[in-house]
N, C-alpha and C positions, 0 to 999 in steps of 0.2 A: 723820530720814529717814522719809518717808511710806510707809505700807504699800502694797504692790503690789495694785491692785484685783483682780487675778486670784486673790488669795488667798481671795476670797469663793467661788470655784468650786473645790471640792476635786477635781473630776474634770478639771481643766484639762489635766494631763499626759496623761490618757487621750485627751482630744479632740485634742491636738496630735499624738499618735501616729496617730490616725485620719486626720487631715488629711494627714500624711506618706504614709500608705498609700494614701489616695485619689489623691494626686499621682503616686505610683509606678505605680498601676494605669493611670492615663491615659498616663503616659510610656511604659511598656512596650507598651501597646496601640498608641500612635502609631508606635512603631518597628517593630512586628512584624505587626500585624493589617492586611494589605493589603486584605482583604475589606471591612473597615469604612471605611478611609480612602481607598480607591481603588486605582489600579493600582500605586502605590508608596507606601511608608511615609513619614511625616514624619520626616526624619532627625534634626534637632536642634531643641530648644526648651527653655525653662526657665520656672520659675514661682515665684511668691511664695505662701507659705502663711499663712493667718490662722485662728486658732481663736477665734471670738467667743463671746459668751454663749449664742446660740441656733443659730448656723450656722457651717459651715466655708466658707472662701472661698479659691479659687485664682485668682490672676491670672496668666494664661498668656501668654507672649510667644513666638510661633511664627514671627516674621519674615515672610518671603515666603509661608510656608505658612499664615498666619493665616486667610485667607479659606477655604481648603480645610478647615482644622480646624473653623472655625465652622460651615460647611455640613454637615460630617459629624455634628456634634453636634446640629444643629437641623433637619435635613431631616425632613419630616413622615412619610416612609415607614418608620415604626417605629424611627427612629434614637434618639429620646429614650428609648424603652423599653430599647434597648441600653445607653444611657448610664446609666440608672438601674440596670440589671443590673450594671454595673461596680462599683457601690458596695454590692452586696447582701451579706448575711451570708456567702455562700459565698466571696466575694472578700475581704471585710474582716470578720472575726468580730466580732459585736456591733453591726454597723452595719446597721440596717434603716431605710431612709428613710421618713418619714411622708408624703412627697410627692415628685414629680419635682424634680430640681435645675433651677435656672434657668441659662441661658447667655446672656450679653449681651456686647456689645463696649464697650470703654472706651478711646477713642483707638486705638492700634495693638495693644491687648491684648484678650484674651478673659477674661471674668470668669465663673467657675462658682461658684454658691452652693448648698449643700445643708444642710438642717436635720439636726441630730443626732437620734438616737433620743429619743423623748419623755422618758425618764427622765434624760437628760443635759442637757436644756435648762435654762438659768438663766432662770426666768420672773419672779422677783421680786428686786429689789435696791433697797436704801434708800440715800439720800444720805449717811447718817452711818455706814455700815458700816465704812468705812476712813478713815484719816487724810487721804488725798488728797482724797476727796470733801468732807470737812469743811473742808479748807483752801481749796478752790475756791469754796465757798459764800460769798457775800458779801451785803451789803445793797444791792447795786447796784439802782437803780430801773429799769434798762432791760435787765437780763440775768438769766437763770436757767439752772441746769444741767438739761439735758433728760434725759441718761442716759449709759449706757456704750456706747462705740463698739465695733466688732469688734476693734480693737486695744487695748481696755481703757483708753481714756482717757475722762474725763468731758467731755462735749461741751456747751457752752453755746448757748442761743438768745439772740441779742443784737438787741434792737429798736432799731437805729440805721441811718442811711444808707439804702442800698437794701433793707435787711432790716427797715425800719421797721414793716411790717405783717406779720401772720402768718395762716396758714390751716391748719386741722386738718381732714383729710378722710379718709373711709374708711367701709366698710359698717358696719351696726349691730352692736354688740358688739365692735368693734375696739379700743375703749379710748380714744376721743377725749376723753370727759368726764374720765377719770382723768388723761390727759396735761394737759388744761386745768387741773385742780386742782394738778398738780405745778408748772406754770408760774406760775399766779396766786399760789399759796402762797408762792413765793419772791419774786416781785415785791413782794408785800405786806409783806415784811420791811423794806422801805424806809419811812421816815417821810414821804417826799414823794410816793409814787405814789398816784394816784387812779384809781378804777374806776367804770364804769357797765356794768351787765350786763343783757342781754336774753336770756331763756331761752325758746327756741322750743318746748321740750318742754312748757311750760305748767305746770311744777311736778310733784311726785311723787317716787317713790323714785329714779329715774334722772336727775333734774334736778340743777341746781346749788344746790338749796335748802340743802344742808348747809354752804355757804359764804356764807349770807345775812348773816352778821355779819363778813365779811372786813374787815380793817383797810383803810381808804382808800375804801370804798364811799361815793359821794356821794349815794346814794339807794337805796331797796330794789330788789331784783331785779325786773325787769319781766317779767310773764307774759302779760298780756292785750294785745290790740291797742292799747287806749287808753294803757296804761302804756308800751308800746314807743314810741308816738308822743311821749309826754312826754319820754322819754329822748332821742330824736332832737332834739326842740326844745331841750332843755337843752344837748346837745352842740353844736348849732349856735351857740347863744349863747356858749358857752365858746370855740369856735373864733374867732368874731368878736371876742371880747374879746382873745384872744391876737394877733390881727392888729394891734391897736393897742398891744400891750405891748412894752416894750423887751426883756424877757427872759421865756422860758418855761421856768422851772427845773423845775417839777413835771411829771413825765410823766403823761399821761392816757390810759387804755386803755378803748376801747369794745369790749366783748366780747359777741358774739352767737352763742349756741349754736343749732344747727339753723336757720341763717339762711335756708334755702330756704323757710321758711314765709312770709317777708316779701318776697323779691326778685321774685316774680311781679307785684307791683304796680309799674308802671313808675317812678313817682315815688320810691319807696323804693330801688329798684335804682340809679337815677340819683343819689340822695342818697349812698348808700354810695360810689359811684365818685367823686363830687365831693369828699366828705369825705376819701377816701384821698389824693387829689392835693393838696388844700390843707393837710392835717394834717401832711404829711411834714416840713415845716420848723418846725412849731410844737410839737414834742415831744408830739404826740398820735398814738395808735396804734390801729389797727383789727385785732382778732383775731376771725376768723370760724371757726365749726365747722359741719360738715354731714356727714350720712351719705349724701347724694345726690351722685352723680358724673356725672349727665347734664348736657348743655349747658343745659337749661332752668333749672337752678339759678341761673344768673347773671342771668336776667331781661333787661330792655331794655338795660341798660348793657353786657351781653355781654362781649366780649373786653377792653374797656378796664378794667372792674372786675377781671377775671381777672388782668390784668397788674400789678395793684397789689402783689401779694404776693411779697416776696423770700424770706421764710422759710415753708416749707411742710413740714408733718409729715404724711406719707402712711401711714395705717394700712392694714390689709388691705383689698384691693379685689377685685372680681369678675373682672376681666380687663384685658388691655392697653388696650382702648378707654377704660375708666374712667380709667386713668392719663393717657392722651393728652388727655382732656378737661381735666384739671387742669394738666398740665405742658406740653402741646403735643407731647410725645414719648411713646413707649411705654416709656421708661426713667424711673425705676427699676421693676423688676418687682414692684410692690406686691401683685400677686395671689398671689405665692408666700410672702408673710409668714405667720408662725404665729399672729398675733393676740396678745392678752394683753400689750400693750406692745412688741411687736416691730414697729418702724417704720423707714421711711426718712425721713431729714431732709435736705431740699434747701434750701440758702441761697446767696445771691450770694456771701457771704463765705467759706463753707466747702465749697461744692460739694455732693455727694451722699454721705451716710454711712448705714450701717445702725446703728440705735441700739436698745438695750433701755432703755425709759423707766424712770427711777428714781422711786421713790415717796417721799413725805414721811412721816416718822414721826408718830405721834399727838402727840408733844411739839412737833414743828415746827408742826403745825396749831394747837395751843393758843396758840402765840405770836402767831398772826395772826388768830385768831377771837375772838369775844366782844365786838367793838365794835358799838355800835348804828349802823346806817347813817345817813348825814347826811340832810338834808332840802333838798338843793340844788334839787330840782325839785318842783313841785306836781303829783302824779300825778292824772290824770283819774279821776273817779269811775267805777265800773263802770256802764256804761249798762244792762246787763241780765244778771243772773246766770243766766238760763236757758240761755245758750249758752256753748260751750267756746271757748278761744282759737282753735283750728283752725277752728271754724265761723265765727267773726267774721272771721278772716283770709280765708277763702273768700269771705265776703260783700264784703270790701274789694276782692278780686281781680275779682269779678263786676262791681262798680261801675266799676272801671278799664276793663273790657271794654266796658261800656255807653258809657263816655265816648268810646271810639274808634269805636264803631259803635252807633248808637241802636237797631238791630234786635237787638242782643245784650243780655245783662245783665238778663234778666227772672227771674221766679220759677223758671221751668222750668230755666234755665241753672244757677241756684244749687242747686236740688234735685238735678240731675244730677251736679254737681261734688261735693256732699256725699255722694252715693251712692258715688262713686269713692274718696272719702277714708275711707269706712267710718263716717261720722257723719251718717246720713241725717236729714233734717227733712221729713217727708212732709205735715205739717199745713200747709195753705195759709196759714192765719192767722199761725202762728208763723214760717213762711218769709218772709212779707211783713214781719213785724217785724224779722227778722234782716237782710233786704235793706235796710230803712231804716237800721239801725245801720251797715251796711257803707257805704252811700252817704254818710252823714253823716261818718264817719271819713275816707273817701277824699277828699271835697271839702274838708274842713278841712285835711287834709295838703297837698292840691294847692294850695290857696290860699296856704299858707306857702312851699312848696318846689317847686311845679310851674312851669308856664310856661317862659319862655326860660331861666331859671336851671337847669332840670332837663334841658335838651337837651344 
């Protein structure tokens, strides 16, 4: 008999008691507080309680009174403050909310989620803590355990069917890179999985450099614009090869962290979109990560690229608008997440669930690290070590603007953009050199993947 994963949380019984009290407070208020709910109380309703790792969840069914209950809980005229006061220490001893609860509709029900006091939140859980997690881990080449759901089940992310491609999104510090390591570390347990990684962070302590020897890497992690271009060229050749192959047994993952550094260039944005559509039936997968949630992230391919992702891991965001950019809706309320691995996981196969991302142990990492990357692609030599990856990417973007309008894309445009990015290049001579590098890289890429194929 496998251990109950709730055993990792010694305070689980305390949390469950809190959720019951939380529900009772709402219930008695709904019956008695005419001032809050209108001219008459809501006579009857029932609810399901969930005590998850980080938050309490109430799923309320109020029948014909559902709309009135939702309005009472969400009206802007101080109602949310009243709702928060319901869960205050005066009402529920020991319960002091770190932030306001969220109130959302789910079908004909209303879902209320509230974080526990800081000291009661389970922020760290490892995949091998209990027998159940160990039994669910497999060497599957297309699935990985993402973490614990609110009902304490280990939830997998499965890169198959409509969930073939994955997106990790959320504001800086939300834990995207950690989530990516959790997923890749498990996929690499398979002897058949292959990976190509482009790291938009350009290397450094917060980059993916610590998995540069991941099993299955077909080449070194790409940091510069030139290296990213080489990865794309190799991936295109691999896709074309699979078009003519009878079987595509080995899964191939193209992973791009901070992909928003690249999609402003129209040809690259179109390439991602084209690859996503063609790769779905060839056991090739696209996993993108970004801290940017504005519409400009998606570049020229826009909504078609956005629609490629069946599996989306939403980390903490700034507000409803950020969520709507990614999902098309204001649900789930990712702006109320606590961070540090507290995420919403949305997939075609499993719907929307709140997950506490599980971590890999050091032993797990040792099993998949230490391999020298392959040499499947010949990386382009660095054209000039004077400039950072971000500066070169800015130069490529300016070159694409010049291609659309000859009046744009000069030295002034580049210097203005670099000022906005916080990496100014004020010397006219070196700015001209950088501009030349950008134009060369842009036109080389356009020659290979632009034109009619990119439209």
